C-alpha positions in Angstrom: -35.6 -44.9 -2.4 -33.6 -48.0 -3.3 -29.9 -48.1 -3.9 -27.0 -50.6 -4.0 -23.9 -49.2 -2.3 -20.3 -50.1 -2.1 -19.7 -50.6 1.6 -16.2 -48.9 1.5 -17.6 -45.9 -0.4 -20.4 -45.4 2.1 -18.1 -45.8 5.1 -15.6 -43.3 3.6 -18.4 -40.7 3.3 -19.4 -41.3 6.9 -15.8 -40.9 8.0 -15.5 -37.6 6.1 -18.5 -36.0 7.8 -17.8 -37.5 11.2 -18.2 -35.1 14.0 -20.5 -32.6 12.2 -23.8 -34.0 13.5 -24.2 -33.0 17.2 -24.6 -35.8 19.8 -27.4 -33.7 21.4 -29.5 -31.0 19.8 -32.9 -29.3 20.5 -33.6 -30.4 16.9 -33.3 -34.2 16.9 -33.1 -34.4 13.1 -29.6 -32.8 13.3 -28.2 -35.9 15.1 -28.7 -37.8 11.9 -27.4 -37.8 8.3 -29.3 -37.1 5.1 -28.7 -39.4 2.2 -29.9 -38.3 -1.3 -29.9 -40.5 -4.4 -30.4 -38.4 -7.5 -29.7 -39.9 -11.0 -28.9 -36.5 -12.4 -26.7 -35.1 -9.6 -25.3 -38.2 -8.0 -25.5 -39.4 -4.5 -24.8 -37.0 -1.6 -24.5 -37.4 2.2 -25.2 -34.3 4.3 -24.7 -33.4 8.0 -25.0 -30.1 9.9 -25.3 -28.5 13.3 -26.5 -25.3 11.7 -23.1 -23.6 12.3 -21.1 -26.1 10.3 -22.4 -28.2 7.4 -21.0 -30.6 4.8 -22.3 -32.1 1.5 -20.1 -35.2 0.6 -20.3 -37.2 -2.7 -20.8 -40.9 -2.1 -18.8 -43.2 -4.4 -20.0 -46.5 -5.7 -23.8 -46.2 -5.6 -26.2 -47.7 -8.1 -29.6 -46.1 -8.0 -32.7 -48.3 -8.6 -35.2 -45.8 -7.2 -34.2 -42.2 -6.5 -35.1 -40.4 -3.3 -33.9 -39.2 0.1 -33.7 -40.7 3.5 -32.5 -39.8 7.0 -29.9 -42.2 8.3 -29.6 -42.5 12.1 -25.9 -41.7 12.4 -24.7 -43.8 15.4 -26.2 -47.2 14.4 -25.4 -46.8 10.7 -21.8 -45.9 11.5 -21.6 -48.9 13.8 -23.0 -51.2 11.0 -20.5 -49.9 8.4 -17.6 -50.2 10.8 -18.3 -53.9 11.7 -19.9 -55.4 8.7 -17.6 -57.4 6.4 -19.8 -57.5 3.2 -18.7 -55.5 0.2 -22.1 -54.5 -1.1 -25.2 -53.3 0.8 -28.6 -52.3 -0.3 -30.4 -49.3 1.2 -34.2 -49.1 0.8 -37.0 -47.2 2.4 -40.0 -49.2 3.6 -42.6 -47.1 5.2 -41.1 -45.3 8.2 -38.0 -47.5 8.1 -34.7 -47.6 6.3 -33.6 -51.2 5.7 -29.9 -52.0 5.2 -29.3 -55.5 3.7 -26.3 -57.5 3.0 -26.0 -61.1 1.9 -26.0 -62.4 5.5 -27.5 -59.5 7.5 -30.4 -57.1 7.6 -31.0 -54.0 9.7 -34.3 -52.3 10.0 -33.9 -48.8 11.5 -36.5 -46.2 12.3 -36.3 -43.0 10.1 -38.0 -39.7 9.9 -39.2 -37.4 7.2 -36.2 -36.2 5.1 -37.9 -32.9 4.5 -37.3 -32.0 8.2 -33.6 -31.9 7.5 -32.3 -28.3 7.0 -30.7 -27.4 3.7 -26.9 -27.4 3.6 -25.7 -24.7 1.2 -24.1 -25.9 -2.0 -21.2 -24.0 -3.6 -22.9 -21.5 -5.9 -20.2 -18.8 -6.0 -19.1 -17.7 -9.5 -16.1 -15.8 -8.2 -13.8 -17.4 -5.7 -10.2 -18.1 -4.8 -8.3 -21.3 -5.9 -5.6 -22.9 -3.8 -4.0 -26.3 -4.2 -5.2 -29.0 -1.7 -1.6 -29.6 -0.5 -1.0 -25.9 0.3 -4.3 -25.5 2.1 -3.7 -28.6 4.2 -0.2 -27.2 5.0 -1.3 -23.8 6.2 -4.2 -25.2 8.2 -2.0 -27.6 10.1 0.6 -24.9 10.7 -1.9 -22.5 12.3 -4.9 -24.3 13.8 -3.0 -25.5 16.9 -2.1 -22.0 18.0 -5.7 -21.0 18.7 -7.6 -20.8 22.0 -11.1 -22.4 21.6 -11.9 -21.6 25.3 -11.2 -17.9 25.0 -14.0 -15.3 25.4 -11.7 -12.5 24.4 -11.4 -11.5 20.8 -11.9 -14.1 18.1 -9.2 -16.5 19.2 -11.2 -19.6 18.7 -10.5 -19.8 15.1 -8.0 -18.9 12.3 -8.0 -15.6 10.5 -8.0 -16.0 6.6 -6.6 -13.2 4.5 -7.3 -13.6 0.7 -5.4 -11.5 -1.8 -5.4 -11.8 -5.6 -2.3 -14.0 -5.5 -2.2 -15.5 -2.0 -3.9 -16.9 1.0 -2.7 -16.3 4.5 -3.8 -17.9 7.8 -3.1 -16.6 11.3 -3.8 -18.4 14.6 -3.0 -17.0 18.0 -4.0 -17.6 21.7 -2.3 -14.4 23.0 0.9 -16.2 24.0 2.1 -17.4 20.6 1.1 -16.7 17.0 1.4 -18.8 13.8 1.4 -17.2 10.4 1.4 -19.2 7.1 1.2 -18.0 3.5 0.5 -19.9 0.3 0.0 -19.0 -3.4 -3.6 -18.6 -4.5 -5.5 -17.4 -7.6 -8.7 -15.5 -8.0 -11.3 -16.8 -10.4 -13.5 -14.1 -12.0 -12.1 -11.3 -9.9 -13.4 -12.3 -6.4 -13.7 -9.3 -4.0 -11.2 -9.0 -1.2 -13.1 -10.0 2.0 -14.0 -7.1 4.3 -13.4 -7.2 8.1 -11.5 -10.1 9.6 -13.0 -13.5 8.6 -12.1 -16.0 11.2 -13.0 -19.7 10.6 -13.7 -21.9 13.7 -11.2 -24.6 14.5 -13.8 -27.4 14.2 -14.5 -26.2 10.6 -10.8 -26.2 9.7 -10.3 -29.7 11.0 -13.2 -30.9 8.9 -11.7 -29.2 5.8 -8.4 -30.8 6.5 -9.9 -34.2 6.9 -11.5 -33.8 3.5 -8.3 -33.1 1.7 -5.5 -35.2 0.2 -2.3 -33.6 -1.1 -2.9 -34.8 -4.7 -6.5 -33.7 -4.8 -7.6 -31.1 -7.4 -7.4 -27.4 -6.4 -9.8 -26.2 -3.7 -12.3 -23.3 -4.2 -12.9 -20.9 -1.4 -15.6 -18.2 -1.2 -16.2 -16.0 1.8 -19.8 -14.9 2.0 -19.8 -11.3 3.3 -19.0 -11.2 7.0 -21.0 -14.3 8.1 -19.9 -17.5 6.4 -17.4 -19.3 4.2 -17.8 -22.0 1.6 -15.1 -24.5 0.6 -15.3 -26.9 -2.3 -13.0 -29.9 -2.4 -12.9 -32.8 -4.8 -15.8 -34.6 -3.1 -17.2 -32.2 -0.6 -18.8 -28.7 -0.1 -18.2 -27.4 3.4 -20.2 -24.5 4.9 -19.2 -22.7 8.1 -20.3 -19.7 10.0 -17.5 -17.3 10.9 -16.4 -16.6 14.4 -17.9 -13.4 15.8 -15.6 -10.8 17.4 -12.5 -8.9 16.6 -9.2 -10.5 15.7 -6.1 -8.9 17.3 -3.9 -6.6 15.2 -1.5 -9.5 14.7 1.1 -7.6 12.7 2.0 -5.6 15.8 3.2 -8.8 17.4 6.2 -9.4 15.1 9.3 -8.0 16.8 11.8 -5.8 15.0 15.5 -5.6 15.4 16.5 -9.2 15.9 20.2 -9.5 15.4 20.6 -13.2 16.5 19.7 -15.7 13.9 20.2 -19.4 14.4 19.4 -22.0 11.7 18.1 -25.3 13.2 17.0 -28.6 11.7 13.4 -29.2 12.6 13.6 -33.0 13.4 16.7 -32.7 15.4 15.4 -29.7 17.4 12.1 -31.4 18.0 13.8 -34.5 19.4 16.1 -32.3 21.6 13.2 -30.3 23.0 11.3 -33.5 23.8 14.2 -34.7 25.8 14.6 -31.5 27.7 10.9 -31.3 28.5 11.1 -34.6 30.5 11.9 -32.7 33.7 9.0 -30.3 33.4 5.5 -30.1 35.0 2.6 -27.7 35.3 4.4 -25.8 38.1 7.8 -25.7 36.4 7.1 -26.0 32.7 9.9 -23.8 31.3 13.0 -25.0 29.5 16.1 -22.7 29.4 17.6 -22.4 25.9 21.2 -21.3 26.2 22.5 -20.2 22.8 26.3 -20.1 22.9 29.1 -20.3 20.3 28.6 -23.6 18.4 26.3 -25.1 21.0 22.7 -24.9 22.2 22.2 -26.2 25.8 18.7 -27.0 27.0 18.1 -27.2 30.8 15.0 -27.9 32.9 14.2 -29.0 36.4 11.1 -29.8 38.5 11.2 -30.5 42.2 9.2 -33.8 42.0 11.0 -35.0 38.9 14.6 -34.0 38.7 16.5 -32.2 35.9 17.5 -32.6 32.3 20.4 -31.2 30.4 20.7 -31.7 26.6 23.2 -30.3 24.2 22.8 -29.6 20.5 25.6 -28.4 18.2 24.5 -25.4 16.2 25.9 -23.0 13.5 26.2 -19.9 15.7 29.1 -17.7 16.7 27.3 -14.6 18.2 26.9 -13.4 21.8 25.6 -15.8 24.4 21.8 -15.6 25.1 19.7 -17.6 27.5 15.9 -17.5 27.0 13.2 -19.7 28.5 10.3 -21.2 26.5 7.3 -23.4 27.2 8.4 -26.6 25.4 4.8 -27.4 24.5 4.5 -24.3 22.4 7.7 -25.1 20.4 6.8 -28.8 20.0 3.3 -28.1 18.6 4.8 -25.9 15.9 7.7 -28.3 15.1 5.3 -31.2 14.7 3.4 -29.3 12.0 6.6 -29.1 9.9 8.7 -31.7 8.0 11.6 -33.0 10.0 14.0 -32.3 7.2 13.2 -28.6 7.0 15.4 -25.8 8.4 13.8 -23.3 10.8 15.6 -20.2 11.8 15.3 -18.7 15.3 15.4 -14.9 15.4 16.1 -13.7 18.9 16.5 -10.3 20.6 16.8 -10.8 24.4 15.3 -13.0 27.2 12.2 -10.8 27.4 11.3 -10.1 23.8 9.2 -12.4 21.5 11.2 -14.9 19.5 10.3 -15.6 15.9 10.9 -19.0 14.1 10.9 -18.8 10.3 11.0 -21.3 7.5 11.9 -20.7 3.8 8.3 -21.4 2.7 6.9 -18.2 4.4 6.0 -19.7 7.8 6.5 -17.6 10.9 5.9 -18.6 14.5 6.1 -16.0 17.3 6.5 -17.2 20.9 6.6 -15.2 24.0 9.4 -16.3 26.4 8.7 -17.2 30.0 10.2 -15.2 32.9 13.4 -16.6 34.2 14.1 -16.8 37.9 17.3 -15.1 39.1 
């Protein structure tokens, strides 16, 4: 194999697949990256840990001699990060891969590319289509609410629900739940997935990294009950699904909320950050006191002190004081645009609270117990 590469295009491809190849593995070949130069199908870079895999198109490659090579991930990534030359040549010479610039040359040991396991390509003929911007939005609004350490249920990922005209994502750790919905279209009548397909957090973060808001629409195909394939503009991402049952999340949404308070996201986020100054692991709660025309936030910790912050609000109902973990609210607010309005729907100090936006996002939070 012999190719001439644009350094930026090669580095971009490495950045998009970063984190997929494991640092340690019983199969050493997985710690590397496979590079394929094919004059008919273009140039592709692949990485996998057998649970998650990615095929990424490399831009700016001229092929003199087609072929495939295993690139040792750590040294090649270091070379691309530090080298200043715009064009690099990659060539196989015996058991080595040689990377040359105008003023530099690197000769790295390589292994047989046939040892690298195949990363599935997107071969589905029926699938769901969603805009890149919408997919990024619902991933970021749900992925933070998961519990990757949990051994109970399938809380280490996000549930995906595909319908003929929509895609929904749900993340929960048992104490809060994030639900996001976006429009989607079915291509060639894709079947509605059976069971509860849950995509691991690591896979969703990789998908998010491979998306830009103005990219072409994304194609999603769930393969039975075992895996999912996602095709973006330049990548195909394969992921195994999380095993285990996902909670009956619809039972979590409370009914009968009579208190509704509209709040501006950016202002609320800033206020909660101020109130959380006087919290720690032992005293992490912030009291939210909803009163006529005013929301008062109060917290205190023995080794820190106290904080008291006021926020004018549009509310004229009965007074209600409810305690929240500020971390749970801030993580949700940071996933939203500051200019948005989010409406708090409240029942009493012990019932779950729901925060809703106009674009079909719902975030359920369990309150903390208040001391008398």
